DRENSEMAR-692222 format. One line per field, with one value per residue (C-alpha): residue number from 1; x, y, z. Coordinates in steps of 0.1 Angstrom, whole numbers, plus 2048, in hexadecimal, padded with zeros to 3 digits. Layout:
<pts>
i	(NUM, ...)
east	(X, ...)
north	(Y, ...)
up	(Z, ...)
</pts>
This chain:
<pts>
i	(1, 2, 3, 4, 5, 6, 7, 8, 9, 10, 11, 12, 13, 14, 15, 16, 17, 18, 19, 20, 21, 22, 23, 24, 25, 26, 27, 28, 29, 30, 31, 32, 33, 34, 35, 36, 37, 38, 39, 40, 41, 42, 43, 44, 45, 46, 47, 48, 49, 50, 51, 52, 53, 54, 55, 56, 57, 58, 59, 60, 61, 62, 63, 64, 65, 66, 67, 68, 69, 70, 71, 72, 73, 74, 75, 76, 77, 78, 79, 80, 81, 82, 83, 84, 85, 86, 87, 88, 89, 90, 91, 92, 93, 94, 95, 96, 97, 98, 99, 100, 101, 102, 103, 104, 105, 106, 107, 108, 109, 110, 111, 112, 113, 114, 115, 116, 117, 118, 119, 120, 121, 122, 123, 124, 125, 126, 127, 128, 129, 130, 131, 132, 133, 134, 135, 136, 137, 138, 139, 140, 141, 142, 143, 144, 145, 146, 147, 148, 149, 150, 151, 152, 153, 154, 155, 156, 157, 158, 159, 160, 161, 162, 163, 164, 165, 166, 167, 168, 169, 170, 171, 172, 173, 174, 175, 176, 177, 178, 179, 180, 181, 182, 183, 184, 185, 186, 187, 188, 189, 190, 191, 192, 193, 194, 195, 196, 197, 198, 199, 200, 201, 202, 203, 204, 205, 206, 207, 208, 209, 210, 211, 212, 213, 214, 215, 216, 217, 218, 219, 220, 221, 222, 223, 224, 225, 226, 227, 228, 229, 230, 231, 232, 233, 234, 235, 236, 237, 238, 239, 240, 241, 242, 243, 244, 245, 246, 247, 248, 249, 250, 251, 252, 253, 254, 255, 256, 257, 258, 259, 260, 261, 262, 263, 264, 265, 266, 267, 268, 269, 270, 271, 272, 273, 274, 275, 276, 277, 278, 279, 280, 281, 282, 283, 284, 285, 286, 287, 288, 289, 290, 291, 292, 293, 294, 295, 296, 297, 298, 299, 300, 301, 302, 303, 304, 305, 306, 307, 308, 309, 310, 311, 312, 313, 314, 315, 316, 317, 318, 319, 320, 321, 322, 323, 324, 325, 326, 327, 328, 329, 330, 331, 332, 333, 334, 335, 336, 337, 338, 339, 340, 341, 342, 343, 344, 345, 346, 347, 348, 349, 350, 351, 352, 353, 354, 355, 356, 357, 358, 359, 360, 361, 362, 363, 364, 365, 366, 367, 368, 369, 370, 371, 372, 373, 374, 375, 376, 377, 378, 379, 380, 381, 382, 383, 384, 385, 386, 387, 388, 389, 390, 391, 392, 393, 394, 395, 396, 397, 398, 399, 400, 401, 402, 403, 404, 405, 406, 407, 408, 409, 410, 411, 412, 413, 414, 415, 416, 417, 418, 419, 420, 421, 422, 423, 424, 425, 426, 427, 428, 429, 430, 431, 432, 433, 434, 435, 436, 437, 438, 439, 440, 441, 442, 443, 444, 445, 446, 447, 448, 449, 450, 451, 452, 453, 454, 455, 456, 457, 458, 459, 460, 461, 462, 463, 464, 465, 466, 467, 468, 469, 470, 471, 472, 473, 474, 475, 476, 477, 478, 479, 480, 481, 482)
east	(AF5, AFF, B00, AE0, ACD, ADA, ACC, AAA, AA9, AB1, A95, A7C, A85, A82, A5F, A55, A60, A4D, A2E, A2F, A36, A18, A01, A0B, A08, 9E4, 9D7, 9B2, 9AA, 983, 96C, 953, 93D, 92B, 946, 962, 950, 94B, 971, 97A, 963, 971, 993, 985, 96B, 969, 945, 935, 911, 917, 926, 948, 950, 935, 938, 94F, 964, 984, 998, 9BB, 9B3, 9A5, 9C2, 9DB, 9C8, 9C7, 9ED, 9F2, 9D6, 9EB, A03, 9EB, 9CD, 9B6, 9A6, 99F, 9C3, 9CF, 9BD, 9CA, 9EE, 9EA, 9DE, 9FD, A15, A06, A05, A2A, A33, A22, A3F, A53, A3B, A33, A58, A5E, A40, A4A, A6E, A61, A58, A6E, A90, A97, A96, A75, A67, A71, A5E, A40, A3F, A40, A23, A0E, A16, A0D, 9ED, 9D5, 9B7, 9CE, 9DB, 9B8, 9AD, 9CD, 9C7, 9A3, 99B, 98D, 99A, 9A1, 9C3, 9D1, 9BF, 9CF, 9F1, 9ED, 9DF, A01, A12, 9FA, 9FE, A24, A24, A0A, A20, A3F, A2C, A20, A44, A55, A4D, A60, A4A, A4E, A40, A23, A1A, A1F, A01, 9EB, 9F7, 9F3, 9D0, 9C6, 9D2, 9C0, 99F, 9A3, 9A7, 98D, 977, 969, 98B, 981, 982, 9A8, 9A8, 9A2, 9C8, 9CE, 9BF, 9DB, 9F4, 9E8, 9E4, A08, A16, A03, A0F, A33, A30, A13, A0D, 9E9, 9F2, A06, 9E9, 9D0, 9E8, 9EA, 9C4, 9C0, 9DB, 9C8, 9A9, 9BD, 9CC, 9A9, 99E, 9B7, 9A1, 97F, 984, 98E, 96D, 959, 969, 960, 93C, 93A, 92E, 92F, 909, 908, 924, 912, 8F1, 904, 916, 8F6, 8E4, 901, 903, 8DD, 8DC, 8FA, 8EB, 8C6, 8C3, 8DF, 8FE, 8F9, 8FC, 8EC, 8CF, 8CA, 8CB, 8BD, 8CF, 8D1, 8F0, 8FD, 8FB, 90F, 929, 92C, 930, 94A, 960, 95E, 958, 967, 985, 98F, 982, 986, 99E, 9B7, 9B3, 9A2, 98C, 9AA, 9A9, 9CF, 9D5, 9BC, 9CF, 9F1, 9E6, 9D5, 9F3, A0C, 9F8, 9F3, A17, A24, A0A, A14, A39, A34, A1A, A22, A1F, A25, A1D, A3A, A45, A23, A1F, A2C, A0F, 9F9, 9DC, 9DF, 9DD, 9C0, 9AC, 9AF, 9A5, 988, 97B, 97C, 96D, 94D, 94C, 94D, 933, 91A, 920, 92D, 921, 930, 924, 944, 963, 979, 96A, 977, 99A, 9AB, 9A2, 9B1, 9D0, 9D8, 9D0, 9E6, A02, 9FF, 9FC, A1D, A2F, A24, A2D, A4B, A66, A58, A69, A88, A75, A58, A6B, A6D, A49, A3E, A52, A41, A1F, A28, A31, A10, 9FE, A11, A09, 9E3, 9E1, 9F1, 9D7, 9BB, 9CA, 9CC, 9A8, 99D, 9B0, 9A5, 983, 965, 951, 92D, 91F, 936, 92A, 906, 90F, 920, 903, 8E8, 8FE, 8FE, 8D8, 8D4, 8B1, 8A0, 8A1, 8A2, 8B0, 8A5, 8C0, 8C9, 8EC, 8FA, 8EE, 90B, 924, 90F, 90F, 935, 939, 922, 90D, 8F5, 8D6, 8C0, 8C4, 8B3, 8B8, 898, 893, 86D, 854, 83B, 853, 85F, 83C, 836, 856, 851, 830, 844, 858, 83D, 850, 872, 880, 87F, 89A, 89F, 8BD, 8BA, 8C5, 8A7, 890, 89E, 897, 873, 871, 87D, 85F, 848, 843, 845, 84A, 856, 838, 843, 867, 879, 89C, 8B4, 8D7, 8EE, 90E, 929, 94A, 961, 950, 973, 973, 950, 93C, 91B, 918, 92D, 90D, 8F4, 8D5, 8C4, 89E, 886, 865, 846, 823, 806)
north	(AE5, AF5, B1A, B18, B06, B1F, B3B, B29, B23, B47, B52, B3B, B47, B6B, B64, B53, B71, B89, B72, B73, B99, BA0, B8A, B9D, BBE, BB8, BA6, BAB, BC6, BC6, BA7, BA5, B87, B77, B5D, B77, B8D, B6E, B68, B8D, B91, B71, B81, B99, B82, B5D, B53, B36, B40, B63, B53, B62, B4C, B34, B0F, AFC, B19, B14, B18, B14, B2D, B46, B40, B47, B67, B72, B6F, B85, B9C, BA3, BB5, BC1, BD4, BCC, BA9, BA2, BAB, B95, B77, B7D, B81, B61, B4F, B5C, B50, B2D, B2D, B38, B1B, B03, B0A, AF0, AD3, ADC, ADA, ABA, AA9, AB2, AA7, A84, A81, A99, AAA, AC6, AE1, AD4, AD2, AF6, B01, AEC, AFE, B20, B17, B0B, B2A, B41, B2F, B4C, B3F, B34, B57, B65, B4D, B53, B78, B75, B74, B51, B30, B21, B32, B23, B02, AFE, B05, AEB, AD2, AD1, ACA, AAE, A9F, AA0, A91, A76, A6A, A6A, A55, A3D, A38, A36, A24, A3D, A49, A6E, A69, A56, A72, A90, A88, A85, AA7, AB9, AA9, AB7, AD9, AD6, ACD, AEA, B01, AF3, AD6, AD2, AC3, AA4, A8C, A90, A7C, A5E, A60, A55, A33, A2F, A3A, A1F, A04, A07, A0A, 9EA, 9D8, 9E0, 9D9, 9C2, 9D2, 9D7, 9E9, A02, A07, A0C, A25, A3A, A3A, A45, A60, A6D, A71, A82, A9B, AA5, AA9, AC6, ADD, ACD, AD0, AF4, AFB, AE9, AFE, B1E, B12, B0A, AE6, AC7, AC6, AE9, AE2, AC3, AD6, AF1, AD8, AC5, AE5, AEE, ACC, ACA, AED, AE7, AC7, AD2, AF8, B0F, AFA, AF7, AD1, ABA, AB5, ADA, AE7, AC8, AD1, AB8, AA2, AAD, AD1, ACD, AB7, AD1, AED, AD9, ACD, AE7, B06, B01, AEB, AF6, B19, B28, B12, B0C, B2B, B45, B4C, B57, B4D, B51, B38, B1F, B22, B1E, B00, AEF, AF6, AE8, AC8, AC3, ACA, AB0, A96, A9B, A99, A7A, A65, A48, A5E, A4A, A53, A3F, A5C, A5C, A36, A3A, A44, A4B, A39, A51, A6F, A62, A56, A77, A8B, A73, A73, A99, A9C, A89, A9B, ABC, AB1, AA4, AB5, AD8, AF7, AF5, B18, B22, B17, B1C, AFB, AE9, AF7, ADB, AC4, ADE, AE2, ABD, AB7, AD5, AC5, AA3, AB4, AC7, AA7, A94, AAF, AC3, AAA, A9D, AB8, ACD, AED, AE4, AF3, B15, B11, B0C, B2A, B3E, B31, B3C, B5F, B62, B56, B6F, B8B, B84, B7B, B9C, BAF, B9C, BA0, BC5, BC6, BB1, BC9, BEA, BE6, BE5, BC5, BC7, BC7, BE4, BF7, BF2, BFF, C1E, C25, C23, C37, C53, C54, C6C, C61, C47, C25, C00, BE4, BC0, BA7, B82, B80, BA3, BB1, BA0, BB5, BD5, BCE, BCA, BEB, BFD, C0D, C29, C1B, BFF, BDC, BBB, B97, B83, B61, B5F, B75, B77, B85, B9E, BAB, BAE, BC1, BD7, BE4, BF5, C0A, C1D, C3E, C30, C26, C00, BED, BC8, BB6, B9D, B80, B86, B88, B67, B58, B63, B54, B32, B34, B39, B5F, B77, B9B, BA9, BC1, BD2, BD7, BF5, BED, C07, BFC, BDE, BDB, BC4, BB6, B99, B77, B68, B79, B72, B5C, B5F, B85, B92, BA1, BB3, BC3, BDD, BE2, BFB, BEE, BFE, BFA, BF5)
up	(9D9, 9B8, 9B1, 99C, 9B8, 9D1, 9BC, 9B9, 9DE, 9E5, 9CD, 9DD, A00, 9F5, 9E7, A07, A1B, A04, A07, A2D, A2D, A16, A2B, A4B, A39, A2F, A4E, A54, A6D, A6D, A6F, A53, A5B, A78, A7E, A7D, A96, AAD, AAD, AB1, ACF, ADF, AE4, AFE, B0E, B06, B0A, AF6, B01, AF3, AD3, ADB, AC8, ABE, AC8, AC8, AD4, AC0, AE0, AD2, AB7, AD0, AE8, ACD, AC3, AE7, AE9, ACB, AD8, AF6, ADE, AC3, ACE, AB0, AB6, A91, A88, AA5, A97, A74, A81, A94, A75, A62, A7D, A7C, A56, A55, A6C, A54, A3C, A50, A4D, A29, A20, A34, A25, A01, A08, A0F, 9EA, 9D6, 9D8, 9F1, 9D6, 9C9, 9ED, 9F2, 9D2, 9DC, 9FD, 9EB, 9D4, 9F2, A07, 9E9, 9E1, 9DE, 9F1, A0D, A0F, A11, A2C, A41, A41, A4E, A74, A70, A7D, A5A, A56, A77, A71, A4E, A5D, A79, A60, A4E, A70, A76, A54, A57, A7A, A6F, A52, A69, A82, A67, A5C, A7E, A9E, AB4, AD0, AC8, AA5, AB3, ACC, AB4, A9E, ABE, ACA, AA9, AA3, AC5, ABC, A9A, AAB, AC4, AA6, A8E, A98, A75, A6B, A7F, A61, A5F, A7F, A69, A63, A87, A7E, A64, A7F, A98, A7D, A71, A94, A9F, A80, A8A, AAF, AB4, AD6, AE0, B00, AED, AD5, AF0, B01, AE1, ADE, B02, AFD, ADE, AF4, B0F, AF7, AEB, B0F, B12, AFF, B06, B2C, B27, B15, B30, B4A, B38, B34, B59, B58, B44, B40, B33, B1B, B0E, B09, AF6, AE0, AD8, ACF, AB8, AA7, AA2, A93, A7D, A6D, A6C, A6A, A61, A5A, A34, A36, A1D, A36, A3B, A17, A06, 9E6, 9CB, 9CE, 9AC, 9B6, 9D5, 9C3, 9A7, 9C1, 9D5, 9B8, 99D, 9B1, 9D4, 9CC, 9A9, 9A1, 9C4, 9D6, 9BB, 9A6, 9BD, 99E, 98A, 965, 964, 980, 970, 94F, 95F, 974, 956, 93F, 958, 95C, 937, 930, 948, 93C, 918, 920, 936, 925, 93C, 95B, 97A, 99E, 9AE, 9C5, 9D5, 9DB, 9FE, A15, 9F6, A08, A25, A0E, 9F9, A17, A2A, A0B, A04, A28, A2A, A08, A12, A33, A21, A07, A20, A42, A3B, A2A, A07, 9FF, A11, 9FE, A1C, A2A, A0B, A0B, A1E, A00, 9E8, 9FC, 9FD, 9D9, 9CF, 9E4, 9D2, 9B0, 9B6, 9C3, 9A4, 98B, 997, 98F, 96E, 95A, 962, 959, 970, 98E, 97D, 971, 995, 9A0, 985, 992, 9B5, 9A8, 996, 9B5, 9CB, 9B3, 9B1, 9D5, 9DF, 9CC, 9DC, 9FF, 9F9, 9EE, A0C, A24, A14, A04, A1C, A1A, A11, A35, A3E, A1F, A2B, A4E, A3F, A28, A43, A5B, A42, A3E, A5B, A63, A79, A69, A72, A5D, A5F, A57, A56, A65, A5C, A7D, A8F, A7C, A81, AA6, AA6, A93, AAB, A90, A99, A88, A96, A88, A90, A84, A7C, A6C, A6B, A58, A74, A8E, A74, A6E, A94, A9A, A7B, A89, AA4, A8C, A78, A79, A6D, A4C, A4B, A37, A30, A22, A05, A1C, A33, A15, A08, A2A, A27, A04, A12, A2A, A0C, A12, 9F5, A00, 9DE, 9DB, 9FB, 9F1, 9E2, 9D8, 9E6, 9DE, 9D8, 9EB, 9DC, 9E7, 9DD, 9E2, 9E8, A09, A14, 9FC, A0F, A16, 9F9, 9EA, A00, 9F0, A06, A03, A12, A1F, A10, A1E, A06)
</pts>
């Protein structure tokens, strides 16, 4: 390695160290959403029925958080630190995967760009399972391609192990299991051994049983676990999961949300005009300089990459809540990797351009992580405001009450979904100030109930929608009787 390359490598490693340090420095310490509270509570008492956490339990994620929690007292911080540790470990498979297609120096730079991706930094610093899942996903992808290219037994077993860990952290990444079909297909083509193939399929099943059996044991019985799982699956696809069946949004609306907003605007750029301009400029520059741009470096295993992206894309489009861009980030991450592989060695200056992109991402990401760590989210602002009112009051919410409960607020709060139950409960609080959040009111409107004549707007609470795209804006109303 020449002197210039050594300097570049030293610079990249320094930037990686700074990235990891900043992520640890601004790790999340207080949960700010229903899901985050579920995960935080689970570290002290794992109970699926009490939604600590909600089904399917995320056992490997919770177990990792518990290990860190034995050293760090704060449960939310423990989960964020665990996410960071797994995300740092993903540096290895990121580099090894990139090195399959580009030079070692370019692979190191690609790893830097991926680790400084702004939305990835945000997700890693939240007490949610996405951070750890994204880290393990890279280990799975690396092991999968190793297994596809080699018939050695260890390379056939590693993907099965990593996929089990991935499922035990985030079950919604299930579509990536489609990659195992490629693994087994190529192995069978090499060995023509049906017994070997069946053995791998059985082992894959046994690996998954590791975390499934653990959950069944915590639930107490197989029947109880099945009932709980069926209730969750039914609710996810028919009531609250934000799937295409639940929301019944036009296909074009969901497609626009997924591609333009989730993948490009949020996932790639974290809503930064600077990042969008840089990414667009680099792409246009390389295309202009290489009019006959070829994708030869990606021909090896390109079907695997494209298939996994496509399968997860349709899964995300139809079976997940696309109002939450975090569900779409695996697509963004993989596309970003392929984009970097295709572009970084097309021009000599592209390496420096990518380092510059990483520096910009690190700068903007640091500011956002500081904001996420220091500025109170909307639901916390509401809690503080009502706490300072110094009078009897009750607030009716949609999901915000889960966070209020975790914070131990002094005022009364209740979660309702139907208007009739709200009216009945409200009649018991005639001597109190009655407040409602905009999310509850929107729920009433979906039921065909207009309560606008009974509402007096009190205050709007706002936080960054990159951190919580659903409850970033909470409008508090006071109820008025006619």
